[in-house]
DOZAZA-418768 format. One record per residue (C-alpha): residue number from 1; residue in three letters; x negated, y, z negated. Coordinates in steps of 0.02 Angstrom, whole numbers, always signed. Layout:
<torbas>
   nr  rest      xx      yy      zz
  NUM   Ala       X       Y       Z
...
</torbas>
This chain:
<torbas>
   nr  rest      xx      yy      zz
    1   Unk   -5232   +3217   -5307
    2   Unk   -5134   +3091   -5408
    3   Unk   -5194   +3053   -5580
    4   Unk   -5211   +2863   -5586
    5   Unk   -5315   +2725   -5665
    6   Unk   -5327   +2542   -5640
    7   Unk   -5400   +2380   -5712
    8   Unk   -5439   +2207   -5642
    9   Unk   -5323   +2070   -5705
   10   Unk   -5432   +1927   -5762
   11   Unk   -5309   +1837   -5873
   12   Unk   -5124   +1789   -5857
   13   Unk   -4995   +1884   -5962
   14   Unk   -4809   +1914   -5971
   15   Unk   -4757   +2084   -5903
   16   Unk   -4644   +2120   -6049
   17   Unk   -4788   +2098   -6170
   18   Unk   -4891   +2226   -6076
   19   Unk   -4749   +2349   -6074
   20   Unk   -4716   +2324   -6260
   21   Unk   -4900   +2349   -6297
   22   Unk   -4889   +2510   -6197
   23   Unk   -4768   +2579   -6324
   24   Unk   -4879   +2525   -6468
   25   Unk   -5033   +2611   -6388
   26   Unk   -4935   +2767   -6349
   27   Unk   -4875   +2783   -6525
   28   Unk   -5047   +2761   -6597
   29   Unk   -5133   +2873   -6468
   30   Unk   -5025   +3023   -6515
   31   Unk   -4991   +2976   -6694
   32   Unk   -4804   +2970   -6666
   33   Unk   -4730   +2805   -6721
   34   Unk   -4562   +2838   -6641
   35   Unk   -4642   +2836   -6464
   36   Unk   -4648   +2647   -6455
   37   Unk   -4456   +2634   -6450
   38   Unk   -4429   +2769   -6322
   39   Unk   -4504   +2691   -6159
   40   Unk   -4375   +2637   -6028
   41   Unk   -4421   +2521   -5884
   42   Unk   -4344   +2568   -5720
   43   Unk   -4338   +2501   -5541
   44   Unk   -4467   +2578   -5424
   45   Unk   -4332   +2607   -5291
   46   Unk   -4361   +2720   -5138
   47   Unk   -4240   +2846   -5212
   48   Unk   -4343   +2848   -5374
   49   Unk   -4504   +2871   -5281
   50   Unk   -4425   +3024   -5195
   51   Unk   -4383   +3100   -5360
   52   Unk   -4208   +3026   -5389
   53   Unk   -4146   +2907   -5520
   54   Unk   -4148   +2718   -5529
   55   Unk   -4075   +2581   -5637
   56   Unk   -4157   +2469   -5763
   57   Unk   -4259   +2321   -5702
   58   Unk   -4191   +2145   -5709
   59   Unk   -4234   +2045   -5866
   60   Unk   -4310   +1911   -5756
   61   Unk   -4439   +2037   -5695
   62   Unk   -4489   +2081   -5872
   63   Unk   -4515   +1899   -5907
   64   Unk   -4625   +1869   -5755
   65   Unk   -4795   +1791   -5785
   66   Unk   -4932   +1891   -5703
   67   Unk   -5064   +1764   -5660
   68   Unk   -5217   +1813   -5558
   69   Unk   -5250   +1632   -5517
   70   Unk   -5080   +1589   -5449
   71   Unk   -5050   +1552   -5270
   72   Unk   -4886   +1646   -5277
   73   Unk   -4869   +1833   -5254
   74   Unk   -4876   +1933   -5416
   75   Unk   -4840   +2101   -5338
   76   Unk   -4740   +2212   -5459
   77   Unk   -4682   +2393   -5456
   78   Unk   -4594   +2475   -5604
   79   Unk   -4575   +2645   -5680
   80   Unk   -4602   +2678   -5865
   81   Unk   -4508   +2827   -5921
   82   Unk   -4468   +2934   -6073
   83   Unk   -4334   +3050   -6006
   84   Unk   -4319   +3161   -6160
   85   Unk   -4505   +3193   -6151
   86   Unk   -4509   +3215   -5965
   87   Unk   -4633   +3076   -5948
   88   Unk   -4645   +2943   -5810
   89   Unk   -4781   +2831   -5737
   90   Unk   -4778   +2706   -5595
   91   Unk   -4853   +2537   -5637
   92   Unk   -4897   +2424   -5490
   93   Unk   -4989   +2261   -5481
   94   Unk   -5069   +2207   -5320
   95   Unk   -5186   +2073   -5257
   96   Unk   -5332   +2115   -5146
   97   Unk   -5417   +1970   -5059
   98   Unk   -5395   +1858   -5212
   99   Unk   -5510   +1717   -5142
  100   Unk   -5662   +1832   -5133
  101   Unk   -5800   +1825   -5260
  102   Unk   -5822   +2014   -5251
  103   Unk   -5774   +2091   -5420
  104   Unk   -5690   +2236   -5326
  105   Unk   -5563   +2114   -5257
  106   Unk   -5426   +2007   -5345
  107   Unk   -5275   +2069   -5445
  108   Unk   -5268   +2247   -5506
  109   Unk   -5149   +2343   -5618
  110   Unk   -5134   +2526   -5559
  111   Unk   -5048   +2662   -5662
  112   Unk   -5003   +2829   -5581
  113   Unk   -4943   +2978   -5685
  114   Unk   -4812   +3105   -5633
  115   Unk   -4849   +3289   -5648
  116   Unk   -4823   +3323   -5832
  117   Unk   -4943   +3318   -5977
  118   Unk   -4845   +3186   -6070
  119   Unk   -4846   +3078   -5915
  120   Unk   -5034   +3083   -5914
  121   Unk   -5043   +3022   -6095
  122   Unk   -4916   +2887   -6056
  123   Unk   -5022   +2833   -5911
  124   Unk   -5173   +2822   -6021
  125   Unk   -5077   +2711   -6147
  126   Unk   -5011   +2599   -6008
  127   Unk   -5180   +2581   -5926
  128   Unk   -5262   +2531   -6095
  129   Unk   -5122   +2406   -6131
  130   Unk   -5133   +2327   -5959
  131   Unk   -5323   +2312   -5969
  132   Unk   -5304   +2228   -6139
  133   Unk   -5174   +2105   -6083
  134   Unk   -5268   +2064   -5921
  135   Unk   -5440   +2054   -6006
  136   Unk   -5506   +2188   -5896
  137   Unk   -5592   +2358   -5910
  138   Unk   -5514   +2525   -5876
  139   Unk   -5584   +2590   -5710
  140   Unk   -5604   +2780   -5723
  141   Unk   -5647   +2816   -5540
  142   Unk   -5650   +3004   -5557
  143   Unk   -5719   +3025   -5730
  144   Unk   -5566   +3099   -5814
  145   Unk   -5582   +2995   -5970
  146   Unk   -5765   +2957   -5994
  147   Unk   -5940   +2972   -5920
  148   Unk   -5942   +2796   -5856
  149   Unk   -5835   +2707   -5726
  150   Unk   -5796   +2549   -5822
  151   Unk   -5728   +2562   -5999
  152   Unk   -5680   +2428   -6126
  153   Unk   -5500   +2470   -6170
  154   Unk   -5523   +2456   -6359
  155   Unk   -5669   +2581   -6356
  156   Unk   -5575   +2699   -6247
  157   Unk   -5422   +2692   -6360
  158   Unk   -5526   +2729   -6515
  159   Unk   -5609   +2878   -6437
  160   Unk   -5449   +2961   -6369
  161   Unk   -5324   +2930   -6507
  162   Unk   -5267   +3067   -6624
  163   Unk   -5345   +3045   -6799
  164   Unk   -5264   +3189   -6890
  165   Unk   -5079   +3230   -6910
  166   Unk   -5013   +3354   -6780
  167   Unk   -4877   +3482   -6804
  168   Unk   -4780   +3441   -6651
  169   Unk   -4770   +3319   -6502
  170   Unk   -4848   +3455   -6389
  171   Unk   -4994   +3474   -6511
  172   Unk   -5018   +3284   -6512
  173   Unk   -5020   +3276   -6324
  174   Unk   -5145   +3421   -6324
  175   Unk   -5255   +3332   -6450
  176   Unk   -5270   +3178   -6335
  177   Unk   -5296   +3276   -6176
  178   Unk   -5430   +3384   -6258
  179   Unk   -5535   +3230   -6271
  180   Unk   -5526   +3205   -6083
  181   Unk   -5572   +3305   -5931
  182   Unk   -5388   +3325   -5892
  183   Unk   -5354   +3457   -6029
  184   Unk   -5179   +3531   -6014
  185   Unk   -5144   +3546   -5830
  186   Unk   -4958   +3588   -5833
  187   Unk   -4851   +3714   -5928
  188   Unk   -4756   +3654   -6079
  189   Unk   -4575   +3599   -6046
  190   Unk   -4426   +3695   -6104
  191   Unk   -4368   +3544   -6204
  192   Unk   -4340   +3600   -6385
  193   Unk   -4477   +3531   -6498
  194   Unk   -4437   +3384   -6603
  195   Unk   -4471   +3372   -6789
  196   Unk   -4628   +3270   -6826
  197   Unk   -4586   +3093   -6877
  198   Unk   -4574   +3055   -7061
  199   Unk   -4744   +3055   -7144
  200   Unk   -4822   +3173   -7016
  201   Unk   -4863   +3344   -7082
</torbas>
């Protein structure tokens, strides 16, 4: 089963702002300031979806205004990647019967993690950032992150973030996942460990 979360988009935002906030939330979640500068935004091409590579997205897409009240289509698909950390998530925004009054319809931001531990933490950061930008709540359908289905993003962030310095990136990822029902699901990568950022013991 894919690990994914979503949130309802209730307020307009610029895609670039949400992706920038993802870097900030990731850095703060794991206590690794350098993380905010490492995220790359890639096209969600068919080749990429099949495990291949893809190029960077067009600047015009990053500047797109995501507006749940617009008559125009806001559908977006992009990958957020940190290649050196073997982390990648698919972000897609979709509309579901936008004219309905049902709270389960409208525009939603979905985030799906690839099968690495760091991808799961990146997905958590992206989900929180998108919920904040869209003035929505994190929908935790399968109870991976909390005991309730709907979670205010700020509360979820405060509960999951690392509060003590960690000795390595792997340890920081472990510390976040230990606060969820995901735990560590995949073996550690063979990537040589990086030194902690300056100021982290």
